[in-house]
C-alpha beads as a LAMMPS data file, in Angstrom:
LAMMPS data file: protein, C-alpha beads

287 atoms
286 bonds

1 atom types
1 bond types

-500.0 500.0 xlo xhi
-500.0 500.0 ylo yhi
-500.0 500.0 zlo zhi

Masses

1 110.0

Atoms # bond

1 1 1 258.433 -131.194 -118.275
2 1 1 255.785 -132.357 -115.551
3 1 1 253.687 -130.163 -114.812
4 1 1 252.601 -128.606 -110.821
5 1 1 255.024 -131.351 -109.143
6 1 1 258.049 -130.998 -107.383
7 1 1 258.682 -134.041 -104.810
8 1 1 262.278 -132.239 -104.296
9 1 1 262.238 -128.385 -103.732
10 1 1 265.050 -128.372 -101.422
11 1 1 268.313 -130.104 -101.981
12 1 1 271.315 -130.454 -98.917
13 1 1 274.885 -132.006 -100.111
14 1 1 276.857 -132.838 -97.165
15 1 1 280.226 -132.124 -98.404
16 1 1 284.094 -133.142 -97.433
17 1 1 286.969 -132.181 -99.170
18 1 1 287.786 -135.588 -100.713
19 1 1 289.012 -136.209 -104.315
20 1 1 285.741 -136.888 -105.819
21 1 1 284.309 -133.472 -104.459
22 1 1 284.122 -132.075 -107.885
23 1 1 282.436 -134.531 -109.409
24 1 1 279.631 -134.876 -106.264
25 1 1 279.069 -131.005 -106.613
26 1 1 278.987 -131.288 -110.050
27 1 1 276.055 -134.003 -109.978
28 1 1 274.165 -132.465 -107.198
29 1 1 273.953 -128.981 -109.064
30 1 1 272.634 -131.273 -112.470
31 1 1 270.384 -132.737 -110.082
32 1 1 269.154 -129.134 -108.279
33 1 1 268.924 -128.208 -111.936
34 1 1 266.715 -130.826 -113.242
35 1 1 264.293 -130.695 -110.141
36 1 1 264.205 -126.644 -109.839
37 1 1 265.126 -126.957 -106.443
38 1 1 267.302 -124.748 -103.763
39 1 1 270.501 -126.100 -103.359
40 1 1 272.699 -125.958 -100.006
41 1 1 275.740 -127.463 -99.569
42 1 1 276.648 -127.890 -95.876
43 1 1 280.368 -128.554 -94.701
44 1 1 280.537 -130.414 -91.439
45 1 1 283.763 -128.636 -89.478
46 1 1 285.391 -125.530 -88.840
47 1 1 285.244 -122.615 -91.878
48 1 1 288.477 -121.484 -92.630
49 1 1 290.029 -118.831 -95.252
50 1 1 291.821 -121.524 -97.176
51 1 1 288.480 -124.155 -97.524
52 1 1 286.511 -120.994 -98.428
53 1 1 288.901 -120.245 -101.061
54 1 1 288.711 -123.954 -102.454
55 1 1 284.672 -124.107 -102.640
56 1 1 284.342 -120.654 -104.625
57 1 1 286.964 -121.458 -106.401
58 1 1 285.398 -125.020 -107.800
59 1 1 282.116 -123.262 -107.599
60 1 1 283.897 -121.024 -110.252
61 1 1 285.161 -123.783 -111.922
62 1 1 282.128 -125.621 -112.533
63 1 1 280.220 -122.388 -113.245
64 1 1 277.895 -122.789 -110.664
65 1 1 276.249 -119.212 -109.884
66 1 1 277.559 -118.941 -105.982
67 1 1 273.977 -116.534 -105.928
68 1 1 271.467 -119.905 -106.190
69 1 1 273.794 -122.004 -104.129
70 1 1 273.706 -121.600 -100.263
71 1 1 277.523 -122.649 -98.362
72 1 1 276.609 -123.476 -95.012
73 1 1 279.555 -124.155 -92.623
74 1 1 278.705 -126.210 -88.945
75 1 1 280.929 -127.658 -86.852
76 1 1 280.102 -130.768 -84.539
77 1 1 279.153 -134.563 -84.422
78 1 1 277.988 -135.459 -88.425
79 1 1 275.523 -137.293 -87.775
80 1 1 273.622 -134.672 -85.309
81 1 1 274.723 -131.611 -87.399
82 1 1 273.273 -133.091 -90.762
83 1 1 270.246 -134.014 -89.160
84 1 1 269.571 -130.688 -87.626
85 1 1 270.402 -128.987 -90.899
86 1 1 268.126 -130.945 -92.963
87 1 1 265.165 -130.213 -90.320
88 1 1 266.003 -126.200 -89.934
89 1 1 266.097 -125.948 -93.447
90 1 1 262.762 -128.082 -94.383
91 1 1 265.329 -130.424 -96.435
92 1 1 263.683 -132.719 -99.119
93 1 1 266.052 -134.227 -100.138
94 1 1 269.917 -135.404 -98.427
95 1 1 272.720 -136.090 -100.992
96 1 1 275.856 -137.836 -99.998
97 1 1 278.646 -138.830 -101.574
98 1 1 279.687 -142.519 -101.104
99 1 1 282.170 -145.118 -102.292
100 1 1 280.663 -148.501 -103.362
101 1 1 281.652 -151.085 -101.313
102 1 1 282.116 -150.782 -97.303
103 1 1 285.633 -151.937 -96.731
104 1 1 286.443 -148.674 -98.444
105 1 1 283.604 -146.265 -97.285
106 1 1 284.899 -142.727 -96.524
107 1 1 283.314 -139.150 -95.890
108 1 1 279.989 -139.888 -95.432
109 1 1 279.193 -143.307 -95.285
110 1 1 279.439 -146.272 -93.513
111 1 1 277.852 -146.343 -89.981
112 1 1 277.088 -142.786 -90.383
113 1 1 275.010 -143.533 -93.742
114 1 1 273.186 -145.879 -91.295
115 1 1 272.229 -144.308 -88.571
116 1 1 271.482 -140.972 -90.828
117 1 1 269.168 -143.538 -93.190
118 1 1 267.303 -144.435 -90.172
119 1 1 266.828 -140.571 -88.524
120 1 1 266.803 -138.356 -90.983
121 1 1 263.438 -136.869 -91.744
122 1 1 264.058 -136.373 -95.608
123 1 1 264.459 -138.637 -98.383
124 1 1 268.311 -139.742 -98.815
125 1 1 270.772 -140.045 -101.962
126 1 1 273.797 -142.097 -101.864
127 1 1 275.832 -140.908 -105.350
128 1 1 278.686 -143.649 -105.972
129 1 1 279.078 -142.594 -109.545
130 1 1 279.360 -139.358 -109.747
131 1 1 280.305 -137.631 -113.040
132 1 1 281.812 -134.260 -114.128
133 1 1 279.902 -134.699 -117.509
134 1 1 276.247 -135.638 -117.588
135 1 1 275.683 -139.791 -118.141
136 1 1 272.176 -140.219 -118.735
137 1 1 269.649 -141.918 -115.991
138 1 1 268.248 -144.870 -118.673
139 1 1 266.822 -147.373 -116.550
140 1 1 265.288 -147.197 -112.652
141 1 1 264.835 -150.067 -110.528
142 1 1 262.851 -149.407 -107.364
143 1 1 261.282 -151.874 -105.095
144 1 1 257.556 -153.307 -104.908
145 1 1 258.103 -154.835 -101.664
146 1 1 254.371 -155.179 -99.834
147 1 1 254.644 -152.527 -96.708
148 1 1 253.057 -149.037 -96.430
149 1 1 255.460 -146.427 -98.222
150 1 1 256.201 -148.569 -100.925
151 1 1 253.290 -146.719 -103.346
152 1 1 255.124 -142.888 -102.136
153 1 1 258.472 -145.079 -103.767
154 1 1 257.256 -146.216 -106.759
155 1 1 255.532 -142.257 -106.907
156 1 1 258.861 -140.345 -106.329
157 1 1 260.526 -143.006 -109.134
158 1 1 258.279 -142.012 -111.574
159 1 1 258.693 -138.567 -111.064
160 1 1 262.846 -139.038 -110.501
161 1 1 261.906 -141.022 -113.853
162 1 1 260.732 -137.934 -115.712
163 1 1 262.966 -135.021 -114.129
164 1 1 265.939 -137.380 -115.780
165 1 1 264.470 -138.783 -119.014
166 1 1 264.836 -141.960 -117.639
167 1 1 263.373 -144.488 -120.238
168 1 1 262.453 -147.560 -118.171
169 1 1 261.280 -148.053 -114.701
170 1 1 261.048 -151.569 -113.197
171 1 1 259.252 -152.629 -109.957
172 1 1 261.057 -155.904 -108.014
173 1 1 258.367 -157.412 -105.738
174 1 1 260.695 -159.551 -103.469
175 1 1 258.990 -162.425 -101.840
176 1 1 260.780 -164.592 -99.265
177 1 1 261.142 -168.221 -100.005
178 1 1 259.212 -169.103 -96.842
179 1 1 255.842 -167.832 -98.389
180 1 1 255.799 -170.611 -99.987
181 1 1 254.973 -172.787 -97.551
182 1 1 256.271 -176.393 -99.730
183 1 1 258.937 -178.355 -99.232
184 1 1 260.457 -179.888 -102.334
185 1 1 261.331 -183.194 -102.125
186 1 1 259.556 -185.262 -105.210
187 1 1 258.533 -184.269 -108.271
188 1 1 254.915 -183.537 -107.006
189 1 1 256.091 -181.390 -104.477
190 1 1 258.096 -179.564 -106.955
191 1 1 254.881 -178.776 -109.294
192 1 1 252.844 -178.004 -106.395
193 1 1 255.911 -175.168 -105.335
194 1 1 255.654 -174.164 -108.985
195 1 1 252.045 -173.526 -108.592
196 1 1 252.363 -171.398 -105.420
197 1 1 255.139 -169.362 -106.774
198 1 1 253.291 -168.771 -109.706
199 1 1 250.193 -167.327 -107.480
200 1 1 252.576 -165.313 -105.355
201 1 1 253.896 -163.511 -108.629
202 1 1 250.771 -163.086 -110.090
203 1 1 249.213 -161.628 -106.362
204 1 1 252.329 -159.132 -106.396
205 1 1 252.025 -158.245 -109.788
206 1 1 248.547 -156.823 -109.126
207 1 1 249.152 -155.304 -106.047
208 1 1 251.617 -153.245 -107.860
209 1 1 249.782 -152.750 -111.270
210 1 1 246.874 -151.033 -108.821
211 1 1 249.662 -148.737 -107.484
212 1 1 250.777 -148.037 -111.291
213 1 1 247.372 -147.694 -112.269
214 1 1 246.490 -144.991 -109.613
215 1 1 249.242 -142.707 -110.929
216 1 1 248.657 -139.661 -112.583
217 1 1 248.940 -140.491 -116.636
218 1 1 251.439 -137.888 -117.473
219 1 1 253.941 -139.565 -114.588
220 1 1 253.634 -143.121 -116.816
221 1 1 252.685 -142.368 -120.487
222 1 1 256.282 -142.025 -121.721
223 1 1 257.896 -144.625 -119.329
224 1 1 258.420 -147.745 -120.120
225 1 1 257.275 -150.090 -117.303
226 1 1 257.973 -153.858 -116.022
227 1 1 257.689 -155.620 -112.843
228 1 1 259.433 -158.328 -112.048
229 1 1 259.555 -160.666 -109.063
230 1 1 262.213 -162.270 -106.990
231 1 1 262.290 -164.906 -104.388
232 1 1 265.061 -164.664 -101.900
233 1 1 266.405 -162.401 -98.994
234 1 1 264.581 -159.004 -99.031
235 1 1 267.370 -156.273 -99.698
236 1 1 270.032 -158.051 -100.783
237 1 1 267.695 -160.044 -103.748
238 1 1 267.338 -156.375 -105.413
239 1 1 270.365 -154.921 -104.882
240 1 1 271.884 -158.347 -106.645
241 1 1 268.936 -157.262 -109.123
242 1 1 270.088 -153.813 -110.005
243 1 1 273.517 -154.539 -110.073
244 1 1 272.958 -157.276 -113.069
245 1 1 270.485 -155.013 -115.031
246 1 1 273.218 -152.046 -114.480
247 1 1 270.779 -149.554 -113.164
248 1 1 271.718 -146.277 -113.328
249 1 1 268.864 -145.605 -110.053
250 1 1 267.903 -148.144 -107.139
251 1 1 264.938 -146.712 -105.319
252 1 1 264.125 -148.090 -102.096
253 1 1 261.492 -146.903 -99.152
254 1 1 263.483 -145.397 -96.223
255 1 1 263.383 -147.652 -93.074
256 1 1 260.350 -147.325 -90.409
257 1 1 261.389 -145.551 -87.167
258 1 1 259.120 -147.427 -84.904
259 1 1 256.851 -150.968 -85.434
260 1 1 257.604 -153.913 -86.657
261 1 1 258.788 -152.735 -89.700
262 1 1 261.991 -151.347 -87.772
263 1 1 262.938 -154.601 -87.164
264 1 1 262.663 -155.789 -91.196
265 1 1 263.976 -152.736 -93.292
266 1 1 267.057 -151.863 -91.817
267 1 1 268.172 -155.577 -92.938
268 1 1 267.393 -154.943 -95.931
269 1 1 268.928 -151.539 -96.171
270 1 1 272.464 -152.555 -94.708
271 1 1 272.694 -155.577 -96.792
272 1 1 272.056 -152.846 -99.786
273 1 1 274.450 -149.976 -98.089
274 1 1 277.387 -152.486 -97.663
275 1 1 277.777 -153.147 -101.320
276 1 1 275.694 -150.385 -103.013
277 1 1 275.046 -151.347 -106.857
278 1 1 274.607 -148.037 -108.319
279 1 1 273.520 -144.343 -107.187
280 1 1 270.952 -145.133 -104.075
281 1 1 267.627 -143.095 -103.735
282 1 1 266.077 -143.777 -100.214
283 1 1 262.442 -142.062 -100.312
284 1 1 261.143 -140.793 -96.674
285 1 1 257.811 -139.398 -96.650
286 1 1 257.932 -135.737 -94.431
287 1 1 254.593 -135.670 -93.495

Bonds

1 1 1 2
2 1 2 3
3 1 3 4
4 1 4 5
5 1 5 6
6 1 6 7
7 1 7 8
8 1 8 9
9 1 9 10
10 1 10 11
11 1 11 12
12 1 12 13
13 1 13 14
14 1 14 15
15 1 15 16
16 1 16 17
17 1 17 18
18 1 18 19
19 1 19 20
20 1 20 21
21 1 21 22
22 1 22 23
23 1 23 24
24 1 24 25
25 1 25 26
26 1 26 27
27 1 27 28
28 1 28 29
29 1 29 30
30 1 30 31
31 1 31 32
32 1 32 33
33 1 33 34
34 1 34 35
35 1 35 36
36 1 36 37
37 1 37 38
38 1 38 39
39 1 39 40
40 1 40 41
41 1 41 42
42 1 42 43
43 1 43 44
44 1 44 45
45 1 45 46
46 1 46 47
47 1 47 48
48 1 48 49
49 1 49 50
50 1 50 51
51 1 51 52
52 1 52 53
53 1 53 54
54 1 54 55
55 1 55 56
56 1 56 57
57 1 57 58
58 1 58 59
59 1 59 60
60 1 60 61
61 1 61 62
62 1 62 63
63 1 63 64
64 1 64 65
65 1 65 66
66 1 66 67
67 1 67 68
68 1 68 69
69 1 69 70
70 1 70 71
71 1 71 72
72 1 72 73
73 1 73 74
74 1 74 75
75 1 75 76
76 1 76 77
77 1 77 78
78 1 78 79
79 1 79 80
80 1 80 81
81 1 81 82
82 1 82 83
83 1 83 84
84 1 84 85
85 1 85 86
86 1 86 87
87 1 87 88
88 1 88 89
89 1 89 90
90 1 90 91
91 1 91 92
92 1 92 93
93 1 93 94
94 1 94 95
95 1 95 96
96 1 96 97
97 1 97 98
98 1 98 99
99 1 99 100
100 1 100 101
101 1 101 102
102 1 102 103
103 1 103 104
104 1 104 105
105 1 105 106
106 1 106 107
107 1 107 108
108 1 108 109
109 1 109 110
110 1 110 111
111 1 111 112
112 1 112 113
113 1 113 114
114 1 114 115
115 1 115 116
116 1 116 117
117 1 117 118
118 1 118 119
119 1 119 120
120 1 120 121
121 1 121 122
122 1 122 123
123 1 123 124
124 1 124 125
125 1 125 126
126 1 126 127
127 1 127 128
128 1 128 129
129 1 129 130
130 1 130 131
131 1 131 132
132 1 132 133
133 1 133 134
134 1 134 135
135 1 135 136
136 1 136 137
137 1 137 138
138 1 138 139
139 1 139 140
140 1 140 141
141 1 141 142
142 1 142 143
143 1 143 144
144 1 144 145
145 1 145 146
146 1 146 147
147 1 147 148
148 1 148 149
149 1 149 150
150 1 150 151
151 1 151 152
152 1 152 153
153 1 153 154
154 1 154 155
155 1 155 156
156 1 156 157
157 1 157 158
158 1 158 159
159 1 159 160
160 1 160 161
161 1 161 162
162 1 162 163
163 1 163 164
164 1 164 165
165 1 165 166
166 1 166 167
167 1 167 168
168 1 168 169
169 1 169 170
170 1 170 171
171 1 171 172
172 1 172 173
173 1 173 174
174 1 174 175
175 1 175 176
176 1 176 177
177 1 177 178
178 1 178 179
179 1 179 180
180 1 180 181
181 1 181 182
182 1 182 183
183 1 183 184
184 1 184 185
185 1 185 186
186 1 186 187
187 1 187 188
188 1 188 189
189 1 189 190
190 1 190 191
191 1 191 192
192 1 192 193
193 1 193 194
194 1 194 195
195 1 195 196
196 1 196 197
197 1 197 198
198 1 198 199
199 1 199 200
200 1 200 201
201 1 201 202
202 1 202 203
203 1 203 204
204 1 204 205
205 1 205 206
206 1 206 207
207 1 207 208
208 1 208 209
209 1 209 210
210 1 210 211
211 1 211 212
212 1 212 213
213 1 213 214
214 1 214 215
215 1 215 216
216 1 216 217
217 1 217 218
218 1 218 219
219 1 219 220
220 1 220 221
221 1 221 222
222 1 222 223
223 1 223 224
224 1 224 225
225 1 225 226
226 1 226 227
227 1 227 228
228 1 228 229
229 1 229 230
230 1 230 231
231 1 231 232
232 1 232 233
233 1 233 234
234 1 234 235
235 1 235 236
236 1 236 237
237 1 237 238
238 1 238 239
239 1 239 240
240 1 240 241
241 1 241 242
242 1 242 243
243 1 243 244
244 1 244 245
245 1 245 246
246 1 246 247
247 1 247 248
248 1 248 249
249 1 249 250
250 1 250 251
251 1 251 252
252 1 252 253
253 1 253 254
254 1 254 255
255 1 255 256
256 1 256 257
257 1 257 258
258 1 258 259
259 1 259 260
260 1 260 261
261 1 261 262
262 1 262 263
263 1 263 264
264 1 264 265
265 1 265 266
266 1 266 267
267 1 267 268
268 1 268 269
269 1 269 270
270 1 270 271
271 1 271 272
272 1 272 273
273 1 273 274
274 1 274 275
275 1 275 276
276 1 276 277
277 1 277 278
278 1 278 279
279 1 279 280
280 1 280 281
281 1 281 282
282 1 282 283
283 1 283 284
284 1 284 285
285 1 285 286
286 1 286 287
C-alpha cells in the first residue's frame, strides 16, 4: 500500500431506506476500509425505533463493526442538511446511491445530486452498481480537460487506482470541435483539418503527460497508463467513452462555484448525471 498518502480520511454516506441500501452500505464500508477512513452514515429524516432497528440489523448482517461506524440522524431539507453535515464533520468524500438513468432517479439523485455537486465542500461519489460481494475495479477513466483542477483530479484518480487495485487508468482529453477552425469542403480542407487535429492531440497529450510526470512514482509505477483525445461535446464525449470501454469508475473535476468555468462545468457534469455510464467520482479540493 502507498505510504503517507490518504486523500479520503473521512467518508459520509447519505442513505435512505431504499431497495439498494444493503448493497450501498456494503460498498461504502469497503471503500472506507480500502481508504482506511472514518465512515459516517447519515439519514435525513426522523429517528425512529423502527429505523434504528433496521439499520443496526443491517450492519450486523453485513458483519460491520458498529464501533467504527457512526450513524447520524438529522431532520431537515436533504441538500442543506447534507451540506451542513459535510462541513461540520470535515468530510473528504460524500457518497450517494444513484440510479443509472435520470428518468428513474430516486433517493439522493436528480436535482439533489446536481445541487450537491455544485455546492458541497468535498469530493462526491455516485454509486450506480453497488454489490454485496466485491467486484474488482480494473479500469478508471479520468478527464484530462485543460482546467485548473484537472491535475488534482488525475492525481486522485491514481490514488484511487492504487487503493482499489485498478490496473489501468485512461486520461481522456476532450477537445471542442470549434478548436479546429477549419471548414471541411474538399480534400484539401479535409487534409488541413486532419493536420490541425493531430497538432491538437499532440498538444493535449504533452500537457497531460507533463501532469503525470510530476506525480510520485509510487502512484504510477504499477498502472497501465493511456491517454485518449476525443473531439466532441464536453461531458457527453467522456461519458460515452467510459461506457464504451466499460470503465469501472469515471473521475471528473468538480464544477467551479465561480468564474467562467461555472458556466462550462455544470453542463459537462449534467450530461453525465442524466445518464451515468458507471460509478462517478467528482473531485473537489477542500483547500
